[in-house]
C-alpha positions in Angstrom: -19.4 -88.4 40.8 -23.1 -88.5 41.6 -23.1 -92.3 42.6 -25.4 -92.3 45.6 -27.9 -90.0 44.1 -28.2 -91.7 40.9 -28.3 -95.2 42.5 -31.7 -94.2 43.8 -32.7 -94.5 40.1 -31.3 -98.0 39.9 -28.0 -97.1 38.3 -24.6 -98.0 40.1 -21.3 -96.8 39.4 -20.4 -99.8 37.1 -23.4 -99.4 35.1 -22.9 -95.6 34.6 -19.2 -96.2 33.6 -20.4 -98.6 30.8 -22.9 -96.1 29.3 -21.8 -94.9 25.8 -21.7 -91.1 25.3 -24.8 -89.4 24.1 -23.9 -86.3 22.2 -26.7 -83.7 21.7 -27.2 -82.2 18.2 -25.6 -78.9 17.4 -27.6 -75.7 17.7 -28.8 -74.1 14.5 -29.8 -70.4 14.1 -33.6 -70.1 15.1 -33.5 -73.0 17.3 -35.4 -72.8 20.6 -33.5 -72.9 23.9 -35.2 -73.5 27.2 -34.1 -71.2 30.1 -34.4 -73.2 33.4 -33.3 -72.4 36.9 -32.5 -75.6 39.0 -30.6 -73.7 41.7 -30.8 -70.2 43.4 -33.7 -68.0 42.7 -33.3 -65.4 39.9 -34.8 -61.9 39.9 -37.0 -60.6 37.0 -34.1 -58.4 35.8 -31.8 -61.5 35.7 -34.4 -63.5 33.6 -34.9 -60.6 31.3 -31.1 -60.4 30.8 -30.9 -64.2 30.1 -33.7 -63.9 27.5 -31.9 -60.9 25.8 -28.5 -63.0 25.7 -30.2 -66.0 24.1 -32.0 -63.9 21.5 -28.7 -62.0 20.7 -27.4 -65.4 19.5 -30.1 -65.7 16.9 -32.0 -68.3 19.0 -35.5 -68.4 20.4 -36.5 -68.7 24.1 -38.8 -71.0 25.9 -39.6 -70.0 29.6 -41.1 -72.8 31.7 -43.9 -72.3 34.1 -41.9 -72.2 37.3 -38.8 -70.3 36.2 -39.8 -67.3 38.4 -40.9 -69.5 41.4 -39.4 -68.8 44.9 -39.0 -71.2 47.7 -36.6 -69.9 50.5 -33.4 -69.1 48.4 -34.1 -71.5 45.5 -36.0 -71.1 42.4 -39.1 -73.0 43.6 -39.5 -76.3 45.3 -37.6 -79.4 44.1 -40.9 -80.5 42.4 -41.3 -77.2 40.7 -37.7 -77.2 39.4 -37.9 -80.8 38.3 -41.3 -80.2 36.5 -39.6 -77.4 34.5 -36.6 -79.5 33.6 -38.9 -82.4 32.4 -41.2 -80.1 30.5 -38.5 -78.5 28.5 -36.9 -82.1 27.9 -40.3 -83.3 26.6 -40.8 -80.2 24.4 -39.8 -81.3 20.9 -39.0 -77.7 19.8 -36.5 -77.2 22.7 -33.1 -78.1 21.5 -31.0 -77.1 24.6 -31.5 -76.2 28.2 -29.5 -73.3 29.4 -29.3 -72.5 33.2 -30.3 -68.9 34.1 -27.8 -68.9 36.9 -25.9 -71.1 39.4 -26.0 -70.9 43.2 -27.1 -74.0 45.1 -29.8 -76.6 44.9 -29.3 -78.4 41.6 -28.1 -81.6 43.2 -31.5 -82.1 44.8 -32.9 -82.8 41.4 -30.6 -85.7 40.6 -32.5 -88.6 42.3 -35.7 -87.7 40.5 -34.6 -87.0 36.9 -36.0 -89.3 34.1 -32.6 -90.5 33.0 -34.2 -92.8 30.3 -35.9 -89.7 28.7 -32.5 -87.9 28.9 -30.7 -90.6 27.2 -33.4 -91.2 24.5 -33.5 -87.5 23.4 -30.1 -85.9 24.2 -30.1 -82.1 24.5 -27.3 -79.7 25.3 -27.3 -78.6 28.9 -25.2 -75.5 29.6 -24.1 -73.8 32.8 -21.4 -73.7 35.5 -21.1 -73.2 39.2 -23.8 -75.2 40.9 -24.9 -76.6 37.5 -21.7 -78.7 37.5 -23.5 -81.1 39.9 -26.3 -81.5 37.2 -23.8 -81.9 34.3 -21.9 -84.7 36.3 -25.2 -86.4 37.2 -26.6 -86.5 33.8 -23.2 -87.7 32.5 -23.1 -90.4 35.2 -26.7 -91.6 34.8 -27.4 -91.1 31.2 -24.0 -90.7 29.4 -25.0 -87.1 28.3 -22.3 -84.9 27.2 -22.9 -81.6 28.9 -21.3 -78.1 28.4 -19.6 -76.4 31.3 -19.8 -72.8 30.1 -21.4 -69.5 31.0 -24.9 -69.3 32.5 -27.5 -67.3 30.6 -27.2 -64.4 32.8 -23.4 -64.0 32.2 -22.0 -60.9 30.7 -20.3 -62.1 27.5 -17.2 -60.8 25.8 -16.4 -61.2 22.2 -14.1 -64.1 23.1 -16.8 -65.9 25.1 -19.3 -65.6 22.4 -16.8 -66.9 19.8 -15.9 -69.9 21.9 -19.6 -70.6 22.8 -20.6 -70.6 19.1 -17.6 -72.7 18.2 -18.5 -75.4 20.6 -22.2 -75.4 20.5 -23.2 -74.2 16.9 -20.2 -75.1 14.7 -18.3 -78.0 16.5 -15.5 -79.6 14.5 -13.9 -83.1 15.0 -11.0 -81.3 16.6 -11.6 -77.9 18.2 -8.8 -75.7 19.6 -9.8 -73.0 21.9 -7.5 -69.9 21.8 -6.5 -68.1 24.9 -8.4 -65.1 25.9 -6.8 -61.5 25.6 -8.9 -60.3 28.6 -7.5 -60.5 32.1 -10.6 -61.9 33.5 -13.4 -63.8 31.6 -15.9 -66.6 31.9 -14.5 -69.3 29.5 -16.1 -72.4 28.3 -14.7 -75.3 30.5 -13.4 -73.0 33.2 -13.6 -74.4 36.7 -14.0 -72.3 39.7 -14.3 -72.9 43.5 -18.0 -73.6 43.4 -18.0 -76.5 41.0 -15.0 -78.1 42.6 -17.0 -77.9 46.0 -20.0 -79.5 44.3 -17.9 -82.4 43.0 -16.3 -82.8 46.4 -19.7 -82.7 48.0 -21.1 -85.5 45.8 -18.0 -87.6 46.4 -18.5 -87.2 50.2 -22.0 -88.4 49.9 -20.6 -91.5 48.1 -18.3 -92.2 51.1 -20.9 -91.5 53.7 -23.1 -94.2 52.1 -20.5 -96.9 52.8 -21.2 -99.2 55.7 -19.4 -98.3 58.9 -18.5 -94.8 57.8 -20.3 -92.9 60.5 -19.0 -95.3 63.2 -15.4 -94.7 62.0 -15.9 -90.9 62.2 -17.4 -91.1 65.7 -14.7 -93.4 66.8 -12.0 -91.0 65.4 -13.9 -88.2 67.3 -13.7 -89.9 70.5 -10.0 -90.7 70.2 -9.2 -87.1 69.5 
């Protein structure tokens, strides 16, 4: 989990585990979705594709101020990416936040996110790859139910669109996702190496925070 990062906001593992779930409301046709980019920078062509994808679902788009920002390989500084996240969350018209793309860098936002605001106004957060760290952090720190699915720049098949709508726009008490006919496809809930690596990295940070960890590592190195 995102223990050490979220403890910087005053929430330890025990407190996080006790948080009841906060489920965001379903999306309706005509709702506004905020496109945000907490990870690797996106090109203008990628952002245009993301906008077209959202609009093709019958939804409106909100682009935050820094979505086209650049800072090294990331989509702006941590402060810029955090400002976009908070601005979209405070915007009463924005019903969901959909990541433009993955990459790396989302975990840097976790110590600074206003978790009380996230919990008070639950919204759907959608993405995969590096966005997994953000989904886990919001779950751990605010109890927010997130959605591990395609990023907004993904190329959707009919299957992907059907499952996306089933989960986010027409959820039922019990939802059974059919298997895809295609050989290779991005599916809601699919894990790949990048999110697994993100989870492992966050767990490693938790271990490194424990007293005496570095001493044990150095002692083992000397023995070897």
